[in-house]
C-alpha positions as CSV (number, residue, x, y, z in Angstrom):
1,M,-24.1,-26.1,3.9
2,A,-22.5,-23.0,2.4
3,E,-20.0,-21.1,4.5
4,A,-20.8,-17.5,5.2
5,K,-18.3,-15.0,3.7
6,K,-16.3,-13.1,6.1
7,E,-16.5,-9.3,5.8
8,S,-13.3,-7.8,4.7
9,K,-12.1,-4.6,6.2
10,S,-9.6,-4.0,3.4
11,S,-9.3,-4.6,-0.3
12,M,-6.6,-5.9,-2.4
13,L,-5.3,-3.5,-5.1
14,Q,-2.9,-4.7,-7.8
15,I,-1.0,-2.1,-9.8
16,R,1.8,-2.2,-12.3
17,V,4.8,0.1,-11.8
18,P,8.1,0.4,-13.6
19,D,10.8,-1.8,-12.1
20,T,12.9,1.3,-11.3
21,L,10.0,2.8,-9.3
22,K,9.4,-0.4,-7.4
23,E,13.1,-0.7,-6.6
24,N,13.1,2.9,-5.3
25,L,10.0,2.3,-3.2
26,E,11.5,-0.9,-1.8
27,A,14.7,0.9,-0.8
28,K,12.8,3.7,0.9
29,A,10.6,1.2,2.7
30,K,13.7,-0.7,3.9
31,K,15.3,2.5,5.2
32,A,12.1,3.3,7.0
33,G,12.0,-0.2,8.5
34,V,8.6,-1.1,7.1
35,S,7.2,-3.4,4.4
36,L,6.7,-2.2,0.9
37,N,3.0,-2.4,1.5
38,Q,3.1,-0.3,4.6
39,Y,5.3,2.3,3.0
40,I,2.9,2.6,0.0
41,M,-0.1,2.9,2.3
42,F,1.7,5.6,4.2
43,L,2.2,7.5,0.9
44,F,-1.4,7.1,-0.1
45,V,-2.7,8.3,3.3
46,E,-0.3,11.2,3.4
47,K,-1.3,12.3,-0.1
48,M,-5.1,12.0,0.7
49,E,-4.7,14.0,3.9
50,K,-2.8,16.8,2.1
51,S,-5.4,16.9,-0.7
52,E,-8.3,17.3,1.8
53,K,-6.8,20.5,3.3
């Protein structure tokens, strides 16, 4: 019997960035007290909201 696939409410996106950019983002995320993933999501959402205005 095959297992039903669970619906995902998010997707994984893998990107390549220069090491210096990653280090800069990690430092800013640490200063903000959030994970790198959370910080990048914040930046994406913020940019999308600004572009919709």
